[in-house]
GULUMSE-373846 format. One line per 4 residues: number of its first residue (from 1); for each residue x, y, z of N, C-alpha, C, CB. Coordinates in steps of 0.05 Angstrom, whole numbers, plus 5000, padded with zeros to 4 digits. Glycine has a CB too. Example, Ala and Ser with C-alpha at 12.3 -4.5 7.8 and 13.67 -1.06 7.14 Angstrom:
1> 5264 4886 5156 5246 4910 5156 5264 4934 5156 5226 4911 5181; 5257 4955 5142 5273 4979 5143 5258 5001 5157 5282 4988 5114
***
This chain:
1> 4338 7938 2663 4367 7929 2650 4387 7953 2625 4358 7898 2631; 4369 7984 2629 4371 8005 2613 4395 8010 2633 4344 8027 2609; 4397 8012 2660 4406 8021 2682 4437 7997 2672 4381 8016 2714; 4426 7980 2681 4456 7962 2671 4480 7962 2650 4450 7941 2665
5> 4461 7976 2616 4467 7981 2596 4491 8004 2595 4443 7985 2585; 4476 8026 2612 4490 8046 2617 4511 8046 2630 4479 8060 2626; 4523 8026 2645 4542 8026 2659 4561 8007 2650 4536 8025 2682; 4550 7987 2636 4570 7976 2617 4586 7993 2597 4557 7957 2603
9> 4567 8015 2584 4582 8033 2568 4591 8054 2581 4570 8041 2547; 4594 8054 2606 4605 8083 2618 4632 8080 2628 4587 8095 2641; 4657 8086 2609 4681 8070 2628 4687 8105 2643 4718 8050 2603; 4685 8120 2642 4692 8140 2670 4661 8158 2671 4727 8168 2665
13> 4668 8168 2698 4639 8180 2709 4658 8199 2724 4614 8159 2731; 4644 8227 2728 4647 8252 2747 4616 8267 2753 4670 8275 2731; 4617 8270 2783 4584 8280 2788 4603 8294 2808 4551 8254 2798; 4568 8315 2812 4574 8323 2846 4562 8304 2861 4562 8353 2858
17> 4567 8300 2881 4551 8295 2906 4549 8313 2933 4560 8272 2914; 4520 8304 2940 4513 8309 2966 4504 8284 2982 4493 8330 2967; 4518 8281 3011 4507 8258 3020 4502 8263 3051 4527 8232 3014; 4483 8255 3056 4476 8254 3084 4472 8233 3096 4458 8266 3089
21> 4483 8229 3131 4486 8201 3134 4470 8201 3161 4518 8190 3135; 4452 8187 3166 4434 8188 3190 4431 8167 3201 4409 8196 3186; 4440 8158 3232 4446 8137 3244 4431 8140 3271 4475 8133 3245; 4427 8116 3282 4418 8118 3308 4435 8127 3333 4410 8096 3312
25> 4456 8122 3326 4483 8133 3344 4486 8158 3343 4510 8125 3335; 4486 8168 3319 4479 8199 3313 4467 8215 3322 4470 8204 3297; 4460 8233 3334 4447 8250 3353 4430 8271 3329 4472 8266 3378; 4443 8280 3307 4433 8293 3287 4437 8275 3259 4446 8320 3288
29> 4435 8293 3228 4452 8281 3207 4479 8286 3204 4442 8286 3185; 4492 8276 3189 4525 8280 3179 4519 8288 3146 4548 8244 3184; 4523 8317 3142 4516 8331 3121 4551 8328 3103 4502 8364 3132; 4546 8322 3080 4571 8328 3067 4574 8331 3034 4589 8306 3075
33> 4591 8335 3022 4586 8346 2995 4611 8345 2973 4578 8376 3000; 4621 8343 2958 4646 8343 2941 4637 8331 2910 4670 8323 2957; 4652 8321 2899 4651 8315 2870 4663 8282 2873 4671 8340 2849; 4658 8265 2856 4656 8232 2854 4666 8233 2824 4620 8216 2859
37> 4696 8213 2822 4698 8207 2800 4710 8176 2789 4712 8227 2794; 4696 8162 2771 4705 8134 2784 4707 8131 2754 4682 8111 2806; 4729 8107 2749 4745 8108 2724 4742 8075 2717 4777 8121 2729; 4741 8056 2698 4726 8022 2705 4763 8012 2692 4684 8007 2676
41> 4767 7996 2708 4754 7979 2722 4748 7981 2749 4762 7960 2720; 4766 7995 2760 4773 7994 2796 4783 8020 2801 4797 7971 2808; 4769 8043 2792 4784 8072 2805 4770 8093 2811 4805 8085 2788; 4769 8101 2831 4747 8125 2838 4767 8134 2856 4712 8118 2853
45> 4752 8165 2859 4758 8188 2879 4740 8206 2885 4779 8203 2872; 4741 8199 2920 4710 8213 2925 4729 8244 2942 4680 8186 2956; 4724 8270 2933 4728 8294 2939 4714 8307 2956 4727 8306 2921; 4714 8303 2993 4693 8322 3000 4710 8342 3013 4669 8311 3019
49> 4689 8355 3011 4690 8395 3019 4693 8393 3043 4661 8418 3013; 4704 8414 3054 4709 8428 3087 4679 8434 3093 4732 8462 3091; 4666 8429 3114 4688 8434 3138 4697 8399 3145 4670 8455 3172; 4693 8379 3125 4691 8359 3132 4717 8343 3110 4660 8353 3131
53> 4732 8357 3113 4751 8356 3090 4757 8324 3085 4781 8375 3098; 4769 8308 3063 4770 8282 3063 4776 8277 3027 4739 8268 3077; 4793 8256 3024 4793 8246 3007 4791 8215 3001 4809 8256 3001; 4776 8205 2982 4780 8170 2987 4793 8163 2958 4744 8148 2993
57> 4815 8151 2957 4820 8154 2932 4829 8114 2920 4847 8183 2930; 4818 8107 2906 4825 8080 2893 4843 8074 2865 4800 8069 2889; 4858 8073 2875 4885 8072 2848 4880 8043 2835 4927 8072 2863; 4860 8031 2840 4866 8000 2826 4871 7981 2843 4889 7998 2807
61> 4889 7986 2860 4897 7967 2883 4902 7970 2913 4917 7957 2877; 4897 7992 2913 4909 8007 2944 4884 8033 2941 4953 8022 2944; 4869 8028 2967 4843 8056 2975 4858 8064 3000 4801 8046 2985; 4861 8090 2990 4868 8109 3003 4847 8128 3022 4880 8122 2985
65> 4850 8124 3043 4830 8146 3057 4845 8167 3076 4808 8131 3077; 4847 8190 3061 4857 8211 3072 4838 8237 3089 4870 8219 3050; 4848 8245 3111 4831 8263 3130 4854 8280 3137 4814 8246 3157; 4860 8297 3131 4870 8326 3125 4874 8333 3156 4846 8349 3105
69> 4856 8338 3167 4847 8353 3191 4860 8342 3212 4819 8354 3196; 4861 8298 3214 4873 8290 3236 4901 8282 3219 4856 8265 3253; 4908 8288 3199 4939 8288 3190 4944 8255 3192 4962 8309 3212; 4924 8239 3179 4921 8213 3175 4908 8205 3153 4908 8203 3194
73> 4921 8184 3138 4922 8169 3123 4909 8140 3123 4943 8171 3121; 4886 8126 3115 4882 8094 3119 4882 8087 3095 4856 8081 3133; 4908 8061 3092 4911 8044 3070 4902 8020 3077 4936 8044 3059; 4883 8016 3054 4867 7983 3054 4871 7973 3028 4831 7982 3057
77> 4886 7943 3025 4874 7939 3005 4846 7938 2982 4881 7929 3008; 4845 7950 2956 4814 7952 2955 4805 7929 2951 4803 7968 2937; 4814 7904 2945 4788 7891 2939 4781 7880 2972 4792 7862 2911; 4798 7885 2986 4791 7875 3010 4759 7895 3023 4821 7877 3030
81> 4773 7921 3023 4757 7942 3029 4728 7946 3010 4778 7967 3027; 4730 7936 2985 4706 7946 2970 4704 7914 2962 4710 7972 2944; 4682 7897 2970 4682 7870 2948 4669 7884 2927 4664 7839 2958; 4662 7885 2908 4646 7884 2889 4622 7883 2885 4650 7873 2880
85> 4608 7876 2898 4575 7870 2906 4572 7893 2927 4567 7836 2921; 4577 7916 2938 4573 7943 2954 4571 7954 2940 4588 7954 2969; 4549 7973 2951 4530 7996 2927 4554 8009 2923 4501 8021 2939; 4573 8025 2932 4595 8046 2924 4605 8028 2891 4626 8048 2954
89> 4616 8008 2900 4626 7992 2879 4605 7994 2850 4628 7962 2891; 4579 7989 2859 4558 7982 2836 4554 8015 2825 4524 7964 2850; 4558 8041 2841 4562 8064 2823 4583 8065 2807 4564 8086 2835; 4603 8060 2817 4632 8061 2794 4628 8049 2780 4660 8053 2799
93> 4604 8023 2770 4605 8009 2748 4622 7977 2750 4617 8030 2728; 4626 7979 2781 4643 7948 2778 4621 7926 2784 4671 7942 2804; 4593 7940 2792 4578 7918 2798 4560 7897 2776 4561 7929 2815; 4548 7881 2776 4530 7875 2764 4496 7872 2770 4539 7858 2758
97> 4481 7889 2763 4448 7889 2770 4446 7861 2778 4425 7896 2743; 4436 7848 2756 4433 7813 2759 4443 7793 2771 4436 7802 2743; 4467 7800 2779 4489 7783 2780 4490 7785 2815 4519 7794 2760; 4487 7810 2827 4491 7811 2856 4462 7818 2869 4516 7833 2865
101> 4450 7830 2856 4427 7842 2874 4403 7818 2864 4417 7881 2865; 4380 7819 2880 4354 7811 2866 4340 7844 2873 4336 7778 2881; 4333 7853 2851 4316 7880 2839 4295 7873 2838 4320 7893 2814; 4272 7903 2859 4255 7901 2847 4245 7932 2839 4239 7884 2860
105> 4219 7942 2827 4208 7979 2821 4192 7970 2846 4185 7994 2784; 4205 8004 2856 4186 7999 2888 4168 8020 2870 4201 8009 2930; 4169 8042 2853 4158 8064 2853 4163 8066 2819 4170 8087 2875; 4142 8081 2804 4151 8084 2772 4131 8109 2780 4143 8057 2741
109> 4145 8130 2780 4135 8153 2779 4146 8171 2752 4143 8164 2806; 4126 8194 2748 4130 8200 2715 4161 8208 2705 4110 8227 2704; 4178 8209 2726 4208 8229 2717 4224 8200 2718 4222 8262 2745; 4216 8186 2743 4243 8170 2747 4228 8140 2758 4268 8188 2775
113> 4248 8122 2765 4240 8100 2774 4256 8101 2799 4243 8078 2756; 4241 8086 2819 4252 8080 2844 4258 8048 2845 4231 8089 2867; 4291 8035 2847 4291 8009 2846 4302 8006 2871 4304 7995 2825; 4289 7979 2884 4301 7969 2910 4327 7943 2901 4273 7955 2931
117> 4347 7948 2906 4368 7920 2908 4373 7920 2927 4392 7916 2896; 4374 7885 2933 4378 7874 2955 4397 7858 2946 4357 7862 2969; 4423 7850 2971 4446 7837 2953 4436 7806 2957 4482 7843 2966; 4442 7794 2939 4452 7764 2935 4465 7756 2959 4473 7761 2911
121> 4488 7760 2962 4508 7743 2974 4512 7763 3007 4540 7739 2948; 4519 7780 3002 4528 7794 3030 4504 7815 3039 4559 7811 3025; 4495 7796 3061 4467 7809 3076 4486 7836 3093 4447 7780 3104; 4499 7832 3099 4521 7850 3117 4514 7880 3100 4563 7835 3114
125> 4523 7883 3083 4518 7910 3071 4493 7926 3065 4528 7910 3050; 4470 7913 3063 4442 7914 3064 4430 7926 3044 4433 7924 3084; 4412 7941 3032 4396 7948 3021 4398 7972 3002 4382 7949 3036; 4403 7967 2987 4409 8000 2955 4385 7997 2952 4430 7998 2917
129> 4371 8028 2954 4354 8038 2942 4365 8067 2915 4336 8044 2966; 4360 8056 2896 4366 8067 2876 4345 8092 2858 4373 8045 2864; 4346 8115 2858 4327 8130 2841 4340 8133 2815 4320 8156 2853; 4325 8130 2793 4338 8129 2761 4322 8146 2749 4339 8101 2744
133> 4333 8163 2740 4321 8186 2716 4311 8166 2689 4353 8211 2704; 4291 8172 2682 4278 8168 2664 4297 8167 2635 4256 8187 2666; 4299 8196 2633 4304 8211 2616 4333 8195 2596 4307 8240 2631; 4355 8185 2622 4378 8175 2611 4394 8158 2623 4392 8191 2604
137> 4362 8151 2639 4381 8119 2657 4409 8130 2683 4407 8094 2620; 4401 8161 2686 4429 8157 2704 4407 8160 2730 4462 8185 2701; 4432 8158 2751 4421 8160 2786 4417 8174 2788 4430 8157 2809; 4396 8192 2805 4394 8218 2814 4400 8211 2850 4362 8234 2804
141> 4397 8193 2859 4393 8188 2872 4408 8154 2891 4372 8196 2864; 4425 8154 2915 4425 8126 2918 4413 8127 2948 4456 8112 2914; 4403 8114 2959 4407 8103 2982 4414 8078 3006 4396 8109 2984; 4428 8081 3015 4435 8056 3027 4429 8049 3065 4467 8055 3018
145> 4410 8029 3066 4406 8021 3093 4422 8007 3101 4387 8011 3098; 4440 7999 3116 4453 7980 3126 4433 7969 3149 4480 7990 3134; 4444 7942 3163 4426 7935 3180 4427 7934 3206 4419 7916 3174; 4442 7956 3214 4448 7984 3243 4424 7992 3233 4479 8014 3243
149> 4409 8001 3214 4395 8026 3220 4401 8052 3206 4399 8032 3245; 4425 8051 3193 4443 8072 3185 4432 8086 3155 4475 8059 3182; 4421 8102 3156 4413 8109 3126 4433 8128 3111 4385 8123 3125; 4452 8123 3096 4461 8139 3073 4449 8148 3051 4479 8130 3065
153> 4444 8174 3047 4435 8180 3022 4451 8197 3005 4412 8190 3025; 4458 8186 2979 4479 8204 2958 4458 8216 2939 4505 8183 2939; 4467 8234 2928 4450 8256 2908 4471 8254 2882 4448 8295 2924; 4464 8251 2859 4488 8260 2849 4474 8281 2822 4512 8230 2839
157> 4496 8296 2815 4480 8314 2800 4506 8321 2783 4463 8339 2817; 4503 8337 2755 4520 8350 2735 4535 8317 2734 4542 8383 2747; 4526 8294 2727 4542 8274 2719 4549 8275 2693 4532 8251 2724; 4576 8270 2689 4589 8270 2659 4598 8247 2664 4612 8293 2647
161> 4596 8231 2627 4601 8201 2625 4626 8202 2605 4573 8182 2614; 4641 8185 2608 4662 8174 2583 4674 8209 2579 4639 8156 2546; 4682 8225 2593 4691 8247 2588 4733 8233 2603 4667 8277 2608; 4744 8248 2585 4775 8252 2586 4787 8261 2625 4783 8285 2558
165> 4794 8248 2634 4801 8245 2664 4834 8252 2670 4795 8211 2673; 4835 8276 2681 4871 8279 2680 4886 8249 2699 4883 8317 2703; 4904 8255 2690 4929 8223 2687 4923 8219 2718 4977 8229 2677; 4934 8234 2735 4941 8239 2766 4917 8229 2775 4948 8272 2777
169> 4896 8233 2776 4875 8237 2791 4866 8214 2816 4855 8241 2770; 4874 8187 2797 4871 8162 2817 4893 8151 2824 4855 8139 2808; 4913 8170 2834 4942 8159 2852 4939 8178 2873 4977 8161 2836; 4953 8171 2895 4964 8186 2915 4984 8181 2926 4950 8189 2931
173> 4991 8201 2942 5020 8196 2951 5016 8209 2982 5046 8213 2928; 5010 8200 3001 5019 8212 3025 5034 8237 3031 5030 8196 3034; 5024 8260 3033 5040 8283 3048 5062 8269 3068 5017 8304 3069; 5082 8295 3061 5096 8298 3081 5082 8289 3118 5103 8329 3075
177> 5094 8289 3144 5080 8294 3164 5050 8284 3174 5081 8317 3160; 5041 8259 3144 5016 8250 3160 5025 8220 3164 4984 8254 3141; 5007 8206 3191 5009 8179 3196 4996 8164 3159 4987 8173 3230; 5010 8139 3164 4993 8123 3147 4992 8104 3164 5001 8115 3118
181> 4962 8096 3171 4957 8068 3187 4937 8049 3173 4945 8073 3218; 4952 8028 3181 4933 8003 3167 4902 7990 3175 4951 7979 3169; 4886 7993 3178 4862 7986 3186 4855 7961 3205 4849 7983 3163; 4856 7962 3228 4856 7935 3246 4849 7906 3236 4836 7938 3268
185> 4814 7918 3216 4804 7889 3202 4831 7875 3186 4776 7897 3175; 4851 7882 3174 4864 7862 3155 4892 7846 3163 4870 7878 3131
***
């Protein structure tokens, strides 16, 4: 409940992230890092650092995924791309633990809790394991396990809440010479 309370009182958030993805289809793990910013109700921006430079920007209506190396932007309606029940949206403060997940305490460690969140409706997105610091109820790590056995670990650090964010942070204009493609699923 402290976690939900914290997210209810968070209007903006920025943090550094380190992400590792391990999948049965990958030989090893993919590692990437960068910065992430959220602003309620539904704006977010992920800046992935080189060598896998990528920007994911949600401006409230549209989700833009910009891959500079491929000179390509994927454009999708944000409500279709991210239902409110997805783990990423929860991190952005868009979800409600009680409404969207069945939560259980997996471990109670001296400094942190480890919570297992299983989505109530959309089983296709897998399970979310959150490591929450007891000191301030901030998320230290989110681990997402999808039904295909892919495990994404997202470690957050240097989190700042309710800070003033630059005005144009959540807007995106495709650069000249870049292809804009719509995902085939919509």
